[in-house]
Each structure stands twice: as structure tokens, then as C-alpha cells.
C-alpha positions in Angstrom: -18.6 13.2 2.1 -20.4 16.5 1.7 -21.1 17.8 -1.8 -19.0 21.0 -1.7 -19.5 23.3 -4.8 -16.6 23.8 -7.1 -15.4 27.5 -7.1 -15.8 29.4 -10.3 -12.0 29.7 -10.6 -11.6 25.9 -10.5 -14.5 25.4 -13.0 -12.7 27.6 -15.5 -9.5 25.7 -14.9 -11.3 22.4 -15.3 -12.6 23.6 -18.7 -9.1 24.6 -19.7 -7.8 21.2 -18.7 -10.5 19.5 -20.8 -9.5 21.4 -23.9 -5.8 20.4 -23.7 -5.0 17.9 -26.5 -4.4 14.4 -25.3 -0.8 14.5 -26.6 -0.1 17.3 -24.1 -1.2 15.0 -21.3 1.3 12.2 -22.1 3.3 11.3 -19.0 6.8 12.7 -18.8 9.3 13.4 -16.2 8.2 16.2 -13.9 10.1 19.5 -14.0 13.3 19.3 -12.0 12.0 21.8 -9.5 8.9 19.7 -8.7 9.0 17.2 -5.8 7.7 13.7 -6.6 3.9 13.9 -6.6 0.7 12.1 -7.5 -3.0 12.7 -7.8 -4.9 10.1 -5.6 -8.5 9.7 -6.6 -11.0 8.5 -3.9 -14.2 6.6 -4.6 -16.8 4.9 -2.4 -19.7 3.4 -4.4 -20.0 2.5 -8.1 -23.3 2.6 -9.8 -25.4 3.0 -6.6 -27.3 6.0 -7.9 -29.6 6.3 -4.9 -26.7 7.7 -2.8 -25.2 10.3 -5.1 -23.0 11.9 -2.4 -20.7 8.9 -2.2 -21.5 7.3 -5.6 -19.9 7.6 -9.0 -22.3 6.8 -11.9 -21.1 4.0 -14.1 -21.2 6.2 -17.2 -19.1 8.8 -15.4 -16.6 6.2 -14.3 -16.3 4.6 -17.7 -15.6 8.1 -19.1 -12.9 8.8 -16.5 -11.1 5.5 -17.2 -11.3 6.2 -21.0 -9.8 9.6 -20.5 -7.0 8.3 -18.4 -6.3 5.6 -21.0 -6.5 8.0 -23.9 -4.0 10.4 -22.3 -1.7 7.4 -21.3 -1.8 8.5 -17.6 0.5 6.3 -15.4 -2.0 4.8 -13.0 0.2 3.1 -10.3 -0.4 1.0 -7.1 -0.7 3.2 -4.1 1.9 1.4 -2.0 4.6 2.1 -4.5 3.5 5.8 -4.7 3.6 6.1 -1.0 7.0 4.6 -0.8 8.3 7.0 -3.5 6.8 10.0 -1.7 8.4 8.9 1.6 11.8 8.3 0.0 11.7 11.2 -2.4 12.1 8.9 -5.4 11.0 10.4 -8.8 7.6 9.6 -10.2 6.3 10.2 -13.7 4.5 13.5 -14.1 0.8 13.1 -13.6 1.0 9.8 -11.7 -2.4 8.7 -10.5 -3.6 6.2 -7.9 -7.2 4.9 -7.6 -8.7 4.2 -4.1 -12.1 3.2 -2.7 -13.3 3.5 0.9 -15.6 1.4 3.1 -15.7 -1.9 1.2 -19.1 -1.6 -0.5 -20.2 -4.6 -2.7 -20.3 -2.4 -5.8 -16.5 -2.2 -5.7 -16.4 -6.0 -6.6 -19.4 -6.0 -8.9 -18.8 -2.8 -10.8 -15.7 -0.8 -9.9 -12.9 -3.4 -9.9 -13.9 -5.2 -13.1 -13.7 -1.9 -15.0 -10.4 -1.0 -13.3 -8.9 -4.4 -14.0 -10.0 -4.4 -17.6 -8.2 -1.1 -18.0 -5.1 -2.6 -16.6 -5.1 -0.4 -13.6 -4.6 -1.0 -9.8 -6.9 -0.3 -6.9 -6.4 0.2 -3.1 -9.5 -0.7 -1.0 -9.7 0.8 2.5 -11.8 -1.6 4.6 -13.8 -0.7 7.7 -13.9 -4.2 9.3 -17.0 -3.7 11.5 -19.6 -3.6 8.8 -18.0 -6.6 7.1 -18.1 -8.6 10.3 -21.7 -7.5 10.8 -22.5 -8.7 7.3 -24.4 -5.5 6.6 -26.3 -5.4 3.3 -24.4 -3.8 0.5 -20.9 -4.6 1.9 -18.3 -7.1 0.9 -17.8 -10.3 2.7 -14.4 -11.5 3.9 -14.4 -14.1 1.1 -14.9 -11.4 -1.4 -12.2 -9.2 0.1 -9.8 -12.2 -0.1 -10.9 -12.6 -3.8 -10.1 -9.0 -4.5 -6.7 -9.2 -2.7 -5.8 -12.4 -4.7 -6.7 -10.5 -7.9 -4.3 -7.7 -7.1 -6.2 -5.2 -5.0 -4.2 -3.7 -2.2 -6.2 -3.8 1.1 -5.9 -0.8 3.5 -7.3 -0.1 6.9 -10.2 2.2 7.6 -10.9 1.6 11.3 -13.4 -0.9 12.7 -16.6 0.9 13.3 -15.9 3.9 11.0 -16.2 6.5 13.8 -15.1 10.0 13.8 -11.7 9.2 15.4 -11.3 12.7 17.0 -14.5 12.2 18.8 -13.1 9.2 20.7 -10.8 9.1 23.7 -7.3 7.7 23.0 -8.2 4.4 24.7 -11.4 4.1 22.6 -9.5 4.9 19.4 -6.9 2.3 20.3 -9.6 -0.3 21.0 -11.2 0.4 17.6 -7.9 0.1 15.7 -6.8 -2.9 17.7 -10.0 -4.7 16.7 -9.5 -3.7 13.1 -5.9 -4.9 13.0 -6.8 -8.2 14.7 -9.6 -8.9 12.2 -7.3 -8.2 9.3 -4.7 -10.7 10.7 -7.4 -13.3 11.4 -9.0 -13.0 7.9 -6.1 -12.0 5.6 -3.0 -13.2 7.5 -1.5 -9.7 7.9 -2.4 -6.2 8.8 -2.5 -3.4 6.2 0.3 -0.8 6.0 -1.9 2.0 4.6 -4.7 3.8 6.4 -7.6 6.1 5.5 -9.1 8.4 8.1 -12.9 7.8 8.4 -14.6 10.9 7.0 -11.1 12.3 6.5 -11.3 13.5 10.1 -8.3 13.7 12.4 -6.8 15.9 15.1 -3.5 16.1 17.0 -4.6 13.6 19.6 -5.9 11.0 17.1 -2.7 11.6 15.0 -0.6 10.8 18.0 -2.4 7.5 18.5 -2.2 6.5 14.9 1.6 7.1 14.9 1.9 4.2 17.2 0.6 1.7 14.6 3.4 2.1 12.2 1.4 2.8 9.0 3.5 3.7 6.0 1.0 6.4 5.0 -2.5 7.6 5.9 -4.9 9.5 3.7 -7.6 12.1 4.2 -10.5 13.4 2.1 -9.2 16.9 1.3 -8.5 17.7 -2.3 -4.9 18.4 -3.2 -1.7 16.8 -4.7 0.3 14.4 -2.6 4.0 15.2 -2.7 7.3 14.2 -1.2 7.8 16.4 1.9 4.1 16.3 2.9 3.1 14.8 6.2 2.8 11.1 5.3 -0.1 10.6 7.8 -2.6 13.0 6.2 -2.0 12.9 2.5 -4.7 14.4 0.3 -7.0 12.7 -2.1 -9.4 14.1 -4.7 -13.0 12.9 -3.8 -14.9 11.6 -6.8 -18.7 11.4 -6.7 -21.6 12.3 -8.9 -21.2 16.0 -8.3 -17.4 15.9 -8.9 -17.3 13.0 -11.4 -16.9 14.7 -14.8 -14.0 14.0 -17.1 -13.2 17.7 -16.8 -12.7 17.5 -13.1 -10.7 14.2 -13.4 -8.3 15.9 -15.9 -8.1 18.9 -13.6 -7.0 16.7 -10.7 -4.6 14.7 -13.0 -3.0 18.0 -14.2 -2.6 19.6 -10.8 0.9 20.2 -9.4 1.9 20.4 -5.7 1.6 23.6 -3.8 4.2 23.0 -1.1 3.4 24.6 2.2 5.2 24.8 5.5 4.7 26.4 8.9 1.0 25.5 8.8 -1.1 26.9 11.6 -3.1 25.9 13.5 -1.1 22.7 14.2 -4.4 21.0 15.3 -7.2 21.0 12.9 -9.9 20.3 15.5 -12.4 23.1 16.1 -14.4 22.8 19.3 -17.4 25.1 19.1 -17.2 27.7 21.9 -13.7 26.7 22.8 -11.6 27.1 19.7 -11.2 30.0 17.3 -13.8 29.7 14.6 -13.5 30.4 11.8 -9.9 29.2 12.0 -7.0 31.5 11.4 -5.1 29.5 8.7 -1.5 30.5 8.2 1.1 29.0 5.9 4.3 29.7 4.0 4.5 28.9 0.3 7.6 27.1 -1.0 10.4 29.1 -2.8 10.6 29.5 -6.5 6.9 29.5 -7.4 5.6 32.0 -9.9 2.4 34.1 -10.1 2.1 34.5 -6.3 -0.3 37.4 -6.8 -2.8 34.9 -8.2 -2.9 32.7 -5.2 -6.5 32.1 -4.2 -8.1 30.2 -1.3 -11.7 29.0 -0.9 -13.8 27.3 1.8 -15.4 23.9 1.2 -18.6 25.9 0.4 -16.9 27.7 -2.5 -16.6 31.0 -0.7 -13.4 32.9 -1.5 -11.2 33.8 1.4 -9.3 37.1 1.5 -5.5 36.5 1.9 -3.3 38.7 4.0 0.5 38.6 3.3 2.2 38.5 6.7 5.7 38.3 5.3 7.3 37.3 2.0 5.5 34.1 1.0 3.7 33.8 4.3 -0.1 34.2 4.3 -3.1 34.3 6.5 -6.5 33.1 5.4 -9.5 33.7 7.6 -12.9 32.5 6.3 -15.7 35.0 6.5 -18.0 32.6 8.3 -17.6 30.2 11.2 -17.2 26.5 10.2 -20.2 24.3 11.1 -20.0 20.6 12.2 -19.0 18.0 11.2 -16.2 19.4 9.0 -15.1 22.0 6.5 -12.1 22.5 4.2 -9.9 25.2 2.8 -8.4 24.7 -0.7 -5.7 27.0 -2.2 -4.7 27.1 -5.8 -2.0 28.8 -7.8 -1.7 29.0 -11.6 1.4 27.9 -13.4 3.1 28.9 -16.6 2.0 25.5 -18.1 -1.4 25.8 -19.9 -4.2 24.2 -18.0 -2.1 23.3 -15.0 -2.2 24.8 -11.5 -1.0 24.0 -8.0 -3.5 22.8 -5.4 -3.3 22.3 -1.7 -6.1 21.5 0.7 -6.7 21.1 4.4 -9.8 19.7 6.3 -10.9 20.9 9.7 -12.9 18.7 12.1 -15.7 20.6 13.8 -17.2 19.3 17.0 -20.2 20.8 19.0 
């Protein structure tokens, strides 16, 4: 997961969120106009300071959990959130889910004990290959069963953790078939939730994944998951040392959905020399939102993108520089009338040589 800088606009919003009294953060029903939504936080390693890009320092994580507890944020199991989003069932405002990818040992030794003590839930997305290979620093199947028995939801994360868009459909099926088989052999059932390795997908890999019947699949692009979003590439807020402050946590928790439709291009795969690069990103913003003149978009590198209004509520965003492999992102934000709260949508592009 690359360490993308946080744009100045979002830094200011994070500071504003941090200054909101805890009482203002107490969970309450979302405004009637808001679709059911949740902020899904994504972790990898806990207290493994030698790998800062995928690690959260323990003092950071402790501070995050304390902030969630102080503000009485409803941290709920991801399967229930996914079911609510799919059905359009109401969720409390500022609902949060905690997730971790890859099945590192520090989830068991450091992350889960803290989450469990706080009374919260966790979803662990397991790449089965490293577990089978008994790689150093990864969980064993016995430990994964222990976590499951203690209440952790186990999700799928492929077998070999490849960039799935780089595989042929047959190779992707072989990887996923192996992963599902190993889950059934070791846990007695296959997961119903999936996380894209590296957050990378494209139209071809999406078509393959649809054949596996997952209830929901999750990327690594920041944004608020909401009812009406494509259930097979729901956003999550990455949390690592660079993005692990309490301020950013509250910023994510406070965010509201930015509903978009008519998204172009339909395929987020960029092939260098074959596909338009930088991408021409077009979208239509949902009805009834305020302060549209303050809509801003940024690349994953923190560079602001000039917006062109093509029609009422339809916009075109073309980054100033070509995207480089292996991936890049576009995030768009819109302020709201509620102090310290803004709307956030993101998309990730897979870039191949």
C-alpha cells in the first residue's frame, strides 16, 4: 500500500474533525436523505515498526480505539454492515468496521487482543498461500481457527496474493479455487466476503469474481461505503503509520457518502501505451447535495485535479500527469453544512506496463 500524501484540504478537515467535542460524535440516526453507510478501516500489521507502509504503531492504534470508545462510535461486524448496505437497511450514523488483510501474526498477538478488550469486532482477510507455506510472520491455520472461535470473521484474500488483473481468467480461477478449497478443508466453510489483493481489479477480474457468489468485496481506495455502491468494490480507509493519527481516524468516521453514478471509464485498468493515461474520469453527483462549487478531486499523490462541469452535476476530472504502475487513485470530497463533516468518494486505477 503506497504512502500517498494527504492533500492540504483534507488535512484541514482532519484538524476540524479533531476539534469537534466528543458529544457531537455520538452515534445517531443518519439524516433521512443519507443512504445507509459506514466507514470501513483497513489494517495490515500491528506494531511491526520495521514496515511502516503496512503497519500501525501500537500507540497509534491504542489512541484510535480510545477515540472510538470516547465518542461511542458504533463499531459493528462487517458481515452485518455488508448485508445492510446490500438491502438498504438503516445503520447508525458513523457506523465503523475494522478489517485486517493478509493474516500477519501481529493480528493475533497485538491487534485482536486490543480490539477484543475494547468490545469491538474484526474481519480478517486471509491469503491462504503464505499460511500454507508457513511463512515467518504469518498466522498458522490453528491460530486462524482460534481467532474464528473467538469471534473474528474470516474473509478471503486470494491464495498467492497476486495482482488479479495481471492474471488470465483461468489463472485467476485457479488461484481462487485453491483458496476456497483450503478454507473448506481448514475451516469447514468458504468465506462470503473478499478483499482484492492490493485493491486491484479490472473488468475482466470482476467478471470472474462474480462467479464466486461473494456477498461483498473490498478495495483499498478511501471513501465511505454506502447502499447503492457496487458491492464488489466497496471502499475502505487504509490505516498505516502515515495515516494513523486520531485526527485522520475521526476524519474517516465523520465522512458521509458522496454518491456517484455514470462512472467512466467502466474499466479501471490502464495499459501503458494502449489505454488513455492519465484517465478521463467522469461521474455524476447525486441529487440534493449542497456546496457543489466546493467539490474537489485529488490524485493519490495529493495533486489537485481541475474539474470540468459537462452538464448539471456531471463532471470530468483529468489528472495533470500520467499514472505510473502499479496503481494510483482519485479521491473527491465535498463539504457539508455539518461542522467537520464532508463527503468522500474514491476510485483506484490499476496500471500495467
